[in-house]
PDB file of N, CA, C and O in Angstrom:
ATOM      1  N   UNK A   1      17.849   0.104  -1.166  1.00  0.00           N
ATOM      2  CA  UNK A   1      16.626   0.003  -0.402  1.00  0.00           C
ATOM      3  C   UNK A   1      15.627   1.059  -0.907  1.00  0.00           C
ATOM      4  O   UNK A   1      15.033   1.806  -0.129  1.00  0.00           O
ATOM      5  N   UNK A   2      15.470   1.089  -2.199  1.00  0.00           N
ATOM      6  CA  UNK A   2      14.551   2.035  -2.829  1.00  0.00           C
ATOM      7  C   UNK A   2      13.162   1.411  -2.963  1.00  0.00           C
ATOM      8  O   UNK A   2      13.022   0.192  -2.857  1.00  0.00           O
ATOM      9  N   UNK A   3      12.145   2.225  -3.194  1.00  0.00           N
ATOM     10  CA  UNK A   3      10.813   1.656  -3.418  1.00  0.00           C
ATOM     11  C   UNK A   3      10.792   0.667  -4.587  1.00  0.00           C
ATOM     12  O   UNK A   3      10.138  -0.372  -4.499  1.00  0.00           O
ATOM     13  N   UNK A   4      11.484   0.972  -5.659  1.00  0.00           N
ATOM     14  CA  UNK A   4      11.534   0.049  -6.793  1.00  0.00           C
ATOM     15  C   UNK A   4      12.241  -1.243  -6.389  1.00  0.00           C
ATOM     16  O   UNK A   4      11.814  -2.333  -6.769  1.00  0.00           O
ATOM     17  N   UNK A   5      13.307  -1.122  -5.629  1.00  0.00           N
ATOM     18  CA  UNK A   5      14.000  -2.315  -5.134  1.00  0.00           C
ATOM     19  C   UNK A   5      13.093  -3.175  -4.273  1.00  0.00           C
ATOM     20  O   UNK A   5      13.140  -4.403  -4.348  1.00  0.00           O
ATOM     21  N   UNK A   6      12.269  -2.538  -3.459  1.00  0.00           N
ATOM     22  CA  UNK A   6      11.326  -3.290  -2.621  1.00  0.00           C
ATOM     23  C   UNK A   6      10.298  -4.024  -3.477  1.00  0.00           C
ATOM     24  O   UNK A   6       9.933  -5.159  -3.171  1.00  0.00           O
ATOM     25  N   UNK A   7       9.835  -3.390  -4.534  1.00  0.00           N
ATOM     26  CA  UNK A   7       8.893  -4.049  -5.437  1.00  0.00           C
ATOM     27  C   UNK A   7       9.546  -5.297  -6.041  1.00  0.00           C
ATOM     28  O   UNK A   7       8.939  -6.367  -6.095  1.00  0.00           O
ATOM     29  N   UNK A   8      10.775  -5.142  -6.487  1.00  0.00           N
ATOM     30  CA  UNK A   8      11.484  -6.266  -7.101  1.00  0.00           C
ATOM     31  C   UNK A   8      11.698  -7.384  -6.085  1.00  0.00           C
ATOM     32  O   UNK A   8      11.457  -8.554  -6.385  1.00  0.00           O
ATOM     33  N   UNK A   9      12.148  -7.027  -4.886  1.00  0.00           N
ATOM     34  CA  UNK A   9      12.351  -8.063  -3.857  1.00  0.00           C
ATOM     35  C   UNK A   9      11.039  -8.769  -3.511  1.00  0.00           C
ATOM     36  O   UNK A   9      11.013  -9.988  -3.341  1.00  0.00           O
ATOM     37  N   UNK A  10       9.958  -8.004  -3.410  1.00  0.00           N
ATOM     38  CA  UNK A  10       8.673  -8.621  -3.112  1.00  0.00           C
ATOM     39  C   UNK A  10       8.227  -9.531  -4.253  1.00  0.00           C
ATOM     40  O   UNK A  10       7.626 -10.579  -4.015  1.00  0.00           O
ATOM     41  N   UNK A  11       8.515  -9.137  -5.474  1.00  0.00           N
ATOM     42  CA  UNK A  11       8.194  -9.994  -6.622  1.00  0.00           C
ATOM     43  C   UNK A  11       8.979 -11.305  -6.530  1.00  0.00           C
ATOM     44  O   UNK A  11       8.465 -12.362  -6.896  1.00  0.00           O
ATOM     45  N   UNK A  12      10.218 -11.240  -6.046  1.00  0.00           N
ATOM     46  CA  UNK A  12      10.993 -12.469  -5.822  1.00  0.00           C
ATOM     47  C   UNK A  12      10.318 -13.330  -4.763  1.00  0.00           C
ATOM     48  O   UNK A  12      10.169 -14.540  -4.930  1.00  0.00           O
ATOM     49  N   UNK A  13       9.909 -12.680  -3.659  1.00  0.00           N
ATOM     50  CA  UNK A  13       9.282 -13.408  -2.556  1.00  0.00           C
ATOM     51  C   UNK A  13       8.086 -14.210  -3.052  1.00  0.00           C
ATOM     52  O   UNK A  13       7.930 -15.382  -2.710  1.00  0.00           O
ATOM     53  N   UNK A  14       7.249 -13.576  -3.855  1.00  0.00           N
ATOM     54  CA  UNK A  14       6.027 -14.217  -4.319  1.00  0.00           C
ATOM     55  C   UNK A  14       6.214 -15.064  -5.573  1.00  0.00           C
ATOM     56  O   UNK A  14       5.255 -15.657  -6.069  1.00  0.00           O
ATOM     57  N   UNK A  15       7.436 -15.126  -6.088  1.00  0.00           N
ATOM     58  CA  UNK A  15       7.700 -15.949  -7.259  1.00  0.00           C
ATOM     59  C   UNK A  15       7.139 -15.364  -8.546  1.00  0.00           C
ATOM     60  O   UNK A  15       6.926 -16.085  -9.520  1.00  0.00           O
ATOM     61  N   UNK A  16       6.902 -14.068  -8.550  1.00  0.00           N
ATOM     62  CA  UNK A  16       6.378 -13.410  -9.748  1.00  0.00           C
ATOM     63  C   UNK A  16       7.468 -13.320 -10.807  1.00  0.00           C
ATOM     64  O   UNK A  16       7.210 -13.486 -11.999  1.00  0.00           O
ATOM     65  N   UNK A  17       8.679 -13.057 -10.358  1.00  0.00           N
ATOM     66  CA  UNK A  17       9.862 -13.071 -11.221  1.00  0.00           C
ATOM     67  C   UNK A  17      10.937 -13.880 -10.506  1.00  0.00           C
ATOM     68  O   UNK A  17      10.918 -13.973  -9.279  1.00  0.00           O
ATOM     69  N   UNK A  18      11.873 -14.469 -11.247  1.00  0.00           N
ATOM     70  CA  UNK A  18      12.949 -15.225 -10.587  1.00  0.00           C
ATOM     71  C   UNK A  18      13.895 -14.290  -9.845  1.00  0.00           C
ATOM     72  O   UNK A  18      14.024 -13.116 -10.195  1.00  0.00           O
ATOM     73  N   UNK A  19      14.545 -14.809  -8.835  1.00  0.00           N
ATOM     74  CA  UNK A  19      15.467 -13.999  -8.035  1.00  0.00           C
ATOM     75  C   UNK A  19      16.667 -13.511  -8.843  1.00  0.00           C
ATOM     76  O   UNK A  19      17.389 -12.619  -8.396  1.00  0.00           O
ATOM     77  N   UNK A  20      16.883 -14.069  -9.996  1.00  0.00           N
ATOM     78  CA  UNK A  20      17.978 -13.613 -10.856  1.00  0.00           C
ATOM     79  C   UNK A  20      17.590 -12.390 -11.679  1.00  0.00           C
ATOM     80  O   UNK A  20      18.453 -11.744 -12.273  1.00  0.00           O
ATOM     81  N   UNK A  21      16.301 -12.068 -11.717  1.00  0.00           N
ATOM     82  CA  UNK A  21      15.818 -10.924 -12.500  1.00  0.00           C
ATOM     83  C   UNK A  21      15.996  -9.635 -11.705  1.00  0.00           C
ATOM     84  O   UNK A  21      15.423  -9.487 -10.625  1.00  0.00           O
ATOM     85  N   UNK A  22      16.783  -8.708 -12.230  1.00  0.00           N
ATOM     86  CA  UNK A  22      17.011  -7.421 -11.564  1.00  0.00           C
ATOM     87  C   UNK A  22      16.133  -6.307 -12.123  1.00  0.00           C
ATOM     88  O   UNK A  22      16.064  -5.219 -11.551  1.00  0.00           O
ATOM     89  N   UNK A  23      15.474  -6.577 -13.225  1.00  0.00           N
ATOM     90  CA  UNK A  23      14.610  -5.614 -13.913  1.00  0.00           C
ATOM     91  C   UNK A  23      15.402  -4.470 -14.545  1.00  0.00           C
ATOM     92  O   UNK A  23      14.827  -3.451 -14.926  1.00  0.00           O
ATOM     93  N   UNK A  24      16.702  -4.637 -14.655  1.00  0.00           N
ATOM     94  CA  UNK A  24      17.531  -3.628 -15.322  1.00  0.00           C
ATOM     95  C   UNK A  24      17.037  -3.463 -16.761  1.00  0.00           C
ATOM     96  O   UNK A  24      16.838  -4.444 -17.478  1.00  0.00           O
ATOM     97  N   UNK A  25      16.848  -2.231 -17.160  1.00  0.00           N
ATOM     98  CA  UNK A  25      16.407  -1.945 -18.510  1.00  0.00           C
ATOM     99  C   UNK A  25      14.902  -2.012 -18.702  1.00  0.00           C
ATOM    100  O   UNK A  25      14.406  -1.788 -19.806  1.00  0.00           O
ATOM    101  N   UNK A  26      14.180  -2.314 -17.648  1.00  0.00           N
ATOM    102  CA  UNK A  26      12.725  -2.360 -17.759  1.00  0.00           C
ATOM    103  C   UNK A  26      12.173  -0.950 -17.935  1.00  0.00           C
ATOM    104  O   UNK A  26      12.752   0.021 -17.447  1.00  0.00           O
ATOM    105  N   UNK A  27      11.061  -0.850 -18.628  1.00  0.00           N
ATOM    106  CA  UNK A  27      10.388   0.440 -18.784  1.00  0.00           C
ATOM    107  C   UNK A  27       9.601   0.762 -17.509  1.00  0.00           C
ATOM    108  O   UNK A  27       9.356  -0.110 -16.674  1.00  0.00           O
ATOM    109  N   UNK A  28       9.224   2.000 -17.385  1.00  0.00           N
ATOM    110  CA  UNK A  28       8.388   2.414 -16.263  1.00  0.00           C
ATOM    111  C   UNK A  28       7.076   1.623 -16.261  1.00  0.00           C
ATOM    112  O   UNK A  28       6.565   1.259 -15.201  1.00  0.00           O
ATOM    113  N   UNK A  29       6.539   1.363 -17.449  1.00  0.00           N
ATOM    114  CA  UNK A  29       5.306   0.606 -17.549  1.00  0.00           C
ATOM    115  C   UNK A  29       5.499  -0.836 -17.058  1.00  0.00           C
ATOM    116  O   UNK A  29       4.603  -1.404 -16.435  1.00  0.00           O
ATOM    117  N   UNK A  30       6.648  -1.415 -17.335  1.00  0.00           N
ATOM    118  CA  UNK A  30       6.941  -2.763 -16.867  1.00  0.00           C
ATOM    119  C   UNK A  30       7.037  -2.826 -15.356  1.00  0.00           C
ATOM    120  O   UNK A  30       6.526  -3.755 -14.730  1.00  0.00           O
ATOM    121  N   UNK A  31       7.694  -1.831 -14.770  1.00  0.00           N
ATOM    122  CA  UNK A  31       7.810  -1.764 -13.308  1.00  0.00           C
ATOM    123  C   UNK A  31       6.430  -1.540 -12.695  1.00  0.00           C
ATOM    124  O   UNK A  31       6.107  -2.129 -11.663  1.00  0.00           O
ATOM    125  N   UNK A  32       5.613  -0.692 -13.325  1.00  0.00           N
ATOM    126  CA  UNK A  32       4.257  -0.443 -12.818  1.00  0.00           C
ATOM    127  C   UNK A  32       3.421  -1.725 -12.849  1.00  0.00           C
ATOM    128  O   UNK A  32       2.685  -2.010 -11.905  1.00  0.00           O
ATOM    129  N   UNK A  33       3.535  -2.491 -13.929  1.00  0.00           N
ATOM    130  CA  UNK A  33       2.808  -3.755 -14.031  1.00  0.00           C
ATOM    131  C   UNK A  33       3.276  -4.731 -12.945  1.00  0.00           C
ATOM    132  O   UNK A  33       2.469  -5.457 -12.365  1.00  0.00           O
ATOM    133  N   UNK A  34       4.583  -4.739 -12.680  1.00  0.00           N
ATOM    134  CA  UNK A  34       5.122  -5.586 -11.622  1.00  0.00           C
ATOM    135  C   UNK A  34       4.583  -5.132 -10.272  1.00  0.00           C
ATOM    136  O   UNK A  34       4.200  -5.962  -9.447  1.00  0.00           O
ATOM    137  N   UNK A  35       4.551  -3.821 -10.039  1.00  0.00           N
ATOM    138  CA  UNK A  35       4.002  -3.265  -8.804  1.00  0.00           C
ATOM    139  C   UNK A  35       2.564  -3.728  -8.603  1.00  0.00           C
ATOM    140  O   UNK A  35       2.179  -4.111  -7.499  1.00  0.00           O
ATOM    141  N   UNK A  36       1.776  -3.693  -9.665  1.00  0.00           N
ATOM    142  CA  UNK A  36       0.372  -4.111  -9.584  1.00  0.00           C
ATOM    143  C   UNK A  36       0.268  -5.583  -9.182  1.00  0.00           C
ATOM    144  O   UNK A  36      -0.569  -5.942  -8.353  1.00  0.00           O
ATOM    145  N   UNK A  37       1.106  -6.427  -9.759  1.00  0.00           N
ATOM    146  CA  UNK A  37       1.092  -7.853  -9.426  1.00  0.00           C
ATOM    147  C   UNK A  37       1.528  -8.089  -7.979  1.00  0.00           C
ATOM    148  O   UNK A  37       0.951  -8.915  -7.273  1.00  0.00           O
ATOM    149  N   UNK A  38       2.545  -7.359  -7.554  1.00  0.00           N
ATOM    150  CA  UNK A  38       3.031  -7.490  -6.175  1.00  0.00           C
ATOM    151  C   UNK A  38       1.958  -7.019  -5.196  1.00  0.00           C
ATOM    152  O   UNK A  38       1.732  -7.662  -4.171  1.00  0.00           O
ATOM    153  N   UNK A  39       1.301  -5.910  -5.502  1.00  0.00           N
ATOM    154  CA  UNK A  39       0.236  -5.404  -4.628  1.00  0.00           C
ATOM    155  C   UNK A  39      -0.881  -6.430  -4.486  1.00  0.00           C
ATOM    156  O   UNK A  39      -1.402  -6.641  -3.391  1.00  0.00           O
ATOM    157  N   UNK A  40      -1.242  -7.059  -5.582  1.00  0.00           N
ATOM    158  CA  UNK A  40      -2.282  -8.087  -5.554  1.00  0.00           C
ATOM    159  C   UNK A  40      -1.830  -9.295  -4.722  1.00  0.00           C
ATOM    160  O   UNK A  40      -2.627  -9.876  -3.986  1.00  0.00           O
ATOM    161  N   UNK A  41      -0.563  -9.664  -4.838  1.00  0.00           N
ATOM    162  CA  UNK A  41      -0.034 -10.798  -4.077  1.00  0.00           C
ATOM    163  C   UNK A  41      -0.034 -10.515  -2.575  1.00  0.00           C
ATOM    164  O   UNK A  41      -0.235 -11.426  -1.772  1.00  0.00           O
ATOM    165  N   UNK A  42       0.189  -9.258  -2.194  1.00  0.00           N
ATOM    166  CA  UNK A  42       0.227  -8.887  -0.783  1.00  0.00           C
ATOM    167  C   UNK A  42      -1.162  -8.794  -0.157  1.00  0.00           C
ATOM    168  O   UNK A  42      -1.297  -8.924   1.059  1.00  0.00           O
ATOM    169  N   UNK A  43      -2.189  -8.571  -0.964  1.00  0.00           N
ATOM    170  CA  UNK A  43      -3.534  -8.319  -0.447  1.00  0.00           C
ATOM    171  C   UNK A  43      -4.005  -9.302   0.624  1.00  0.00           C
ATOM    172  O   UNK A  43      -4.505  -8.862   1.659  1.00  0.00           O
ATOM    173  N   UNK A  44      -3.866 -10.605   0.420  1.00  0.00           N
ATOM    174  CA  UNK A  44      -4.373 -11.536   1.444  1.00  0.00           C
ATOM    175  C   UNK A  44      -3.635 -11.445   2.778  1.00  0.00           C
ATOM    176  O   UNK A  44      -4.118 -11.945   3.794  1.00  0.00           O
ATOM    177  N   UNK A  45      -2.472 -10.810   2.775  1.00  0.00           N
ATOM    178  CA  UNK A  45      -1.637 -10.763   3.982  1.00  0.00           C
ATOM    179  C   UNK A  45      -1.589  -9.373   4.608  1.00  0.00           C
ATOM    180  O   UNK A  45      -0.822  -9.138   5.542  1.00  0.00           O
ATOM    181  N   UNK A  46      -2.398  -8.459   4.101  1.00  0.00           N
ATOM    182  CA  UNK A  46      -2.445  -7.125   4.683  1.00  0.00           C
ATOM    183  C   UNK A  46      -1.120  -6.396   4.669  1.00  0.00           C
ATOM    184  O   UNK A  46      -0.865  -5.560   5.536  1.00  0.00           O
ATOM    185  N   UNK A  47      -0.271  -6.697   3.698  1.00  0.00           N
ATOM    186  CA  UNK A  47       1.056  -6.072   3.565  1.00  0.00           C
ATOM    187  C   UNK A  47       1.966  -6.331   4.762  1.00  0.00           C
ATOM    188  O   UNK A  47       2.907  -5.575   5.003  1.00  0.00           O
ATOM    189  N   UNK A  48       1.691  -7.390   5.509  1.00  0.00           N
ATOM    190  CA  UNK A  48       2.486  -7.707   6.692  1.00  0.00           C
ATOM    191  C   UNK A  48       3.226  -9.030   6.504  1.00  0.00           C
ATOM    192  O   UNK A  48       2.614 -10.078   6.301  1.00  0.00           O
ATOM    193  N   UNK A  49       4.543  -8.959   6.575  1.00  0.00           N
ATOM    194  CA  UNK A  49       5.350 -10.173   6.435  1.00  0.00           C
ATOM    195  C   UNK A  49       5.004 -11.195   7.514  1.00  0.00           C
ATOM    196  O   UNK A  49       5.111 -12.400   7.286  1.00  0.00           O
ATOM    197  N   UNK A  50       4.594 -10.722   8.675  1.00  0.00           N
ATOM    198  CA  UNK A  50       4.252 -11.646   9.767  1.00  0.00           C
ATOM    199  C   UNK A  50       3.031 -12.494   9.453  1.00  0.00           C
ATOM    200  O   UNK A  50       2.811 -13.517  10.100  1.00  0.00           O
ATOM    201  N   UNK A  51       2.236 -12.091   8.476  1.00  0.00           N
ATOM    202  CA  UNK A  51       1.047 -12.856   8.090  1.00  0.00           C
ATOM    203  C   UNK A  51       1.307 -13.821   6.931  1.00  0.00           C
ATOM    204  O   UNK A  51       0.423 -14.585   6.543  1.00  0.00           O
ATOM    205  N   UNK A  52       2.504 -13.782   6.391  1.00  0.00           N
ATOM    206  CA  UNK A  52       2.833 -14.685   5.291  1.00  0.00           C
ATOM    207  C   UNK A  52       2.890 -16.119   5.804  1.00  0.00           C
ATOM    208  O   UNK A  52       3.261 -16.344   6.956  1.00  0.00           O
ATOM    209  N   UNK A  53       2.530 -17.093   4.972  1.00  0.00           N
ATOM    210  CA  UNK A  53       2.724 -18.482   5.390  1.00  0.00           C
ATOM    211  C   UNK A  53       4.213 -18.769   5.542  1.00  0.00           C
ATOM    212  O   UNK A  53       5.031 -18.100   4.911  1.00  0.00           O
ATOM    213  N   UNK A  54       4.579 -19.742   6.359  1.00  0.00           N
ATOM    214  CA  UNK A  54       5.993 -19.982   6.670  1.00  0.00           C
ATOM    215  C   UNK A  54       6.945 -20.005   5.470  1.00  0.00           C
ATOM    216  O   UNK A  54       7.995 -19.367   5.549  1.00  0.00           O
ATOM    217  N   UNK A  55       6.649 -20.695   4.368  1.00  0.00           N
ATOM    218  CA  UNK A  55       7.630 -20.696   3.271  1.00  0.00           C
ATOM    219  C   UNK A  55       7.875 -19.290   2.696  1.00  0.00           C
ATOM    220  O   UNK A  55       9.013 -18.925   2.398  1.00  0.00           O
ATOM    221  N   UNK A  56       6.804 -18.512   2.547  1.00  0.00           N
ATOM    222  CA  UNK A  56       6.975 -17.139   2.029  1.00  0.00           C
ATOM    223  C   UNK A  56       7.654 -16.248   3.058  1.00  0.00           C
ATOM    224  O   UNK A  56       8.492 -15.421   2.701  1.00  0.00           O
ATOM    225  N   UNK A  57       7.303 -16.404   4.329  1.00  0.00           N
ATOM    226  CA  UNK A  57       7.917 -15.599   5.386  1.00  0.00           C
ATOM    227  C   UNK A  57       9.425 -15.859   5.447  1.00  0.00           C
ATOM    228  O   UNK A  57      10.216 -14.930   5.607  1.00  0.00           O
ATOM    229  N   UNK A  58       9.812 -17.128   5.317  1.00  0.00           N
ATOM    230  CA  UNK A  58      11.231 -17.473   5.334  1.00  0.00           C
ATOM    231  C   UNK A  58      11.950 -16.907   4.113  1.00  0.00           C
ATOM    232  O   UNK A  58      13.072 -16.415   4.227  1.00  0.00           O
ATOM    233  N   UNK A  59      11.312 -16.974   2.946  1.00  0.00           N
ATOM    234  CA  UNK A  59      11.914 -16.411   1.732  1.00  0.00           C
ATOM    235  C   UNK A  59      12.037 -14.896   1.869  1.00  0.00           C
ATOM    236  O   UNK A  59      13.057 -14.315   1.497  1.00  0.00           O
ATOM    237  N   UNK A  60      10.993 -14.256   2.404  1.00  0.00           N
ATOM    238  CA  UNK A  60      11.021 -12.804   2.624  1.00  0.00           C
ATOM    239  C   UNK A  60      12.181 -12.432   3.539  1.00  0.00           C
ATOM    240  O   UNK A  60      12.945 -11.512   3.246  1.00  0.00           O
ATOM    241  N   UNK A  61      12.303 -13.141   4.631  1.00  0.00           N
ATOM    242  CA  UNK A  61      13.367 -12.854   5.593  1.00  0.00           C
ATOM    243  C   UNK A  61      14.740 -13.024   4.955  1.00  0.00           C
ATOM    244  O   UNK A  61      15.618 -12.181   5.140  1.00  0.00           O
ATOM    245  N   UNK A  62      14.931 -14.096   4.212  1.00  0.00           N
ATOM    246  CA  UNK A  62      16.227 -14.349   3.569  1.00  0.00           C
ATOM    247  C   UNK A  62      16.557 -13.253   2.568  1.00  0.00           C
ATOM    248  O   UNK A  62      17.671 -12.727   2.564  1.00  0.00           O
ATOM    249  N   UNK A  63      15.606 -12.909   1.729  1.00  0.00           N
ATOM    250  CA  UNK A  63      15.839 -11.904   0.684  1.00  0.00           C
ATOM    251  C   UNK A  63      16.122 -10.542   1.300  1.00  0.00           C
ATOM    252  O   UNK A  63      17.059  -9.859   0.886  1.00  0.00           O
ATOM    253  N   UNK A  64      15.324 -10.139   2.284  1.00  0.00           N
ATOM    254  CA  UNK A  64      15.498  -8.810   2.872  1.00  0.00           C
ATOM    255  C   UNK A  64      16.733  -8.721   3.767  1.00  0.00           C
ATOM    256  O   UNK A  64      17.382  -7.676   3.806  1.00  0.00           O
ATOM    257  N   UNK A  65      17.065  -9.777   4.475  1.00  0.00           N
ATOM    258  CA  UNK A  65      18.297  -9.750   5.276  1.00  0.00           C
ATOM    259  C   UNK A  65      19.511  -9.573   4.371  1.00  0.00           C
ATOM    260  O   UNK A  65      20.420  -8.806   4.689  1.00  0.00           O
ATOM    261  N   UNK A  66      19.526 -10.272   3.259  1.00  0.00           N
ATOM    262  CA  UNK A  66      20.631 -10.138   2.308  1.00  0.00           C
ATOM    263  C   UNK A  66      20.682  -8.720   1.742  1.00  0.00           C
ATOM    264  O   UNK A  66      21.761  -8.138   1.626  1.00  0.00           O
ATOM    265  N   UNK A  67      19.525  -8.162   1.390  1.00  0.00           N
ATOM    266  CA  UNK A  67      19.474  -6.819   0.816  1.00  0.00           C
ATOM    267  C   UNK A  67      19.948  -5.765   1.815  1.00  0.00           C
ATOM    268  O   UNK A  67      20.690  -4.855   1.446  1.00  0.00           O
ATOM    269  N   UNK A  68      19.533  -5.879   3.060  1.00  0.00           N
ATOM    270  CA  UNK A  68      19.946  -4.921   4.090  1.00  0.00           C
ATOM    271  C   UNK A  68      21.451  -5.019   4.321  1.00  0.00           C
ATOM    272  O   UNK A  68      22.133  -4.003   4.448  1.00  0.00           O
ATOM    273  N   UNK A  69      21.961  -6.240   4.374  1.00  0.00           N
ATOM    274  CA  UNK A  69      23.399  -6.441   4.574  1.00  0.00           C
ATOM    275  C   UNK A  69      24.192  -5.797   3.434  1.00  0.00           C
ATOM    276  O   UNK A  69      25.179  -5.102   3.676  1.00  0.00           O
ATOM    277  N   UNK A  70      23.758  -6.031   2.193  1.00  0.00           N
ATOM    278  CA  UNK A  70      24.446  -5.438   1.037  1.00  0.00           C
ATOM    279  C   UNK A  70      24.331  -3.916   1.037  1.00  0.00           C
ATOM    280  O   UNK A  70      25.295  -3.219   0.721  1.00  0.00           O
ATOM    281  N   UNK A  71      23.165  -3.405   1.388  1.00  0.00           N
ATOM    282  CA  UNK A  71      22.962  -1.954   1.405  1.00  0.00           C
ATOM    283  C   UNK A  71      23.833  -1.296   2.471  1.00  0.00           C
ATOM    284  O   UNK A  71      24.438  -0.254   2.220  1.00  0.00           O
ATOM    285  N   UNK A  72      23.899  -1.890   3.644  1.00  0.00           N
ATOM    286  CA  UNK A  72      24.739  -1.337   4.710  1.00  0.00           C
ATOM    287  C   UNK A  72      26.208  -1.364   4.306  1.00  0.00           C
ATOM    288  O   UNK A  72      26.947  -0.420   4.587  1.00  0.00           O
ATOM    289  N   UNK A  73      26.634  -2.436   3.652  1.00  0.00           N
ATOM    290  CA  UNK A  73      28.024  -2.525   3.190  1.00  0.00           C
ATOM    291  C   UNK A  73      28.332  -1.449   2.154  1.00  0.00           C
ATOM    292  O   UNK A  73      29.480  -1.030   2.003  1.00  0.00           O
ATOM    293  N   UNK A  74      27.298  -1.007   1.442  1.00  0.00           N
ATOM    294  CA  UNK A  74      27.471   0.031   0.431  1.00  0.00           C
ATOM    295  C   UNK A  74      27.292   1.437   1.010  1.00  0.00           C
ATOM    296  O   UNK A  74      27.368   2.426   0.281  1.00  0.00           O
ATOM    297  N   UNK A  75      27.050   1.521   2.334  1.00  0.00           N
ATOM    298  CA  UNK A  75      26.959   2.822   2.981  1.00  0.00           C
ATOM    299  C   UNK A  75      25.558   3.272   3.350  1.00  0.00           C
ATOM    300  O   UNK A  75      25.392   4.365   3.891  1.00  0.00           O
ATOM    301  N   UNK A  76      24.559   2.473   3.077  1.00  0.00           N
ATOM    302  CA  UNK A  76      23.186   2.839   3.424  1.00  0.00           C
ATOM    303  C   UNK A  76      22.990   2.744   4.927  1.00  0.00           C
ATOM    304  O   UNK A  76      23.516   1.839   5.574  1.00  0.00           O
ATOM    305  N   UNK A  77      22.240   3.673   5.474  1.00  0.00           N
ATOM    306  CA  UNK A  77      21.883   3.617   6.878  1.00  0.00           C
ATOM    307  C   UNK A  77      20.370   3.768   7.003  1.00  0.00           C
ATOM    308  O   UNK A  77      19.793   4.658   6.379  1.00  0.00           O
ATOM    309  N   UNK A  78      19.726   2.933   7.780  1.00  0.00           N
ATOM    310  CA  UNK A  78      18.268   3.005   7.869  1.00  0.00           C
ATOM    311  C   UNK A  78      17.755   4.212   8.643  1.00  0.00           C
ATOM    312  O   UNK A  78      16.581   4.563   8.525  1.00  0.00           O
ATOM    313  N   UNK A  79      18.602   4.843   9.423  1.00  0.00           N
ATOM    314  CA  UNK A  79      18.177   6.003  10.201  1.00  0.00           C
ATOM    315  C   UNK A  79      18.041   7.217   9.288  1.00  0.00           C
ATOM    316  O   UNK A  79      18.849   7.421   8.382  1.00  0.00           O
ATOM    317  N   UNK A  80      17.025   8.005   9.533  1.00  0.00           N
ATOM    318  CA  UNK A  80      16.852   9.232   8.762  1.00  0.00           C
ATOM    319  C   UNK A  80      17.601  10.367   9.439  1.00  0.00           C
ATOM    320  O   UNK A  80      17.658  10.439  10.666  1.00  0.00           O
ATOM    321  N   UNK A  81      18.172  11.249   8.638  1.00  0.00           N
ATOM    322  CA  UNK A  81      18.794  12.444   9.176  1.00  0.00           C
ATOM    323  C   UNK A  81      17.687  13.405   9.605  1.00  0.00           C
ATOM    324  O   UNK A  81      16.535  13.263   9.194  1.00  0.00           O
ATOM    325  N   UNK A  82      18.043  14.375  10.428  1.00  0.00           N
ATOM    326  CA  UNK A  82      17.064  15.368  10.865  1.00  0.00           C
ATOM    327  C   UNK A  82      16.524  16.169   9.690  1.00  0.00           C
ATOM    328  O   UNK A  82      15.415  16.699   9.758  1.00  0.00           O
ATOM    329  N   UNK A  83      17.300  16.263   8.613  1.00  0.00           N
ATOM    330  CA  UNK A  83      16.887  17.051   7.462  1.00  0.00           C
ATOM    331  C   UNK A  83      15.922  16.303   6.564  1.00  0.00           C
ATOM    332  O   UNK A  83      15.322  16.910   5.676  1.00  0.00           O
ATOM    333  N   UNK A  84      15.752  14.989   6.769  1.00  0.00           N
ATOM    334  CA  UNK A  84      14.875  14.194   5.893  1.00  0.00           C
ATOM    335  C   UNK A  84      13.429  14.361   6.240  1.00  0.00           C
ATOM    336  O   UNK A  84      12.567  13.761   5.599  1.00  0.00           O
TER     337      UNK A  84
END
């Protein structure tokens, strides 16, 4: 659930890259270019999943639910520690 992971998942949501693309081995410049495309795709929706049209909202929900489930299984917790 890293910022780069969120960029990649959002790119999947908007169909910028296929869901099979993990971006492993990509350069920083490649990730930055992807970030720029994702930011542009989000613009009409104010960065809010609730404003996405139904097909995109459903894809967003499916992708993020799967990611959260996998992250939790790997030990990730969404709560911040007091030290964070």
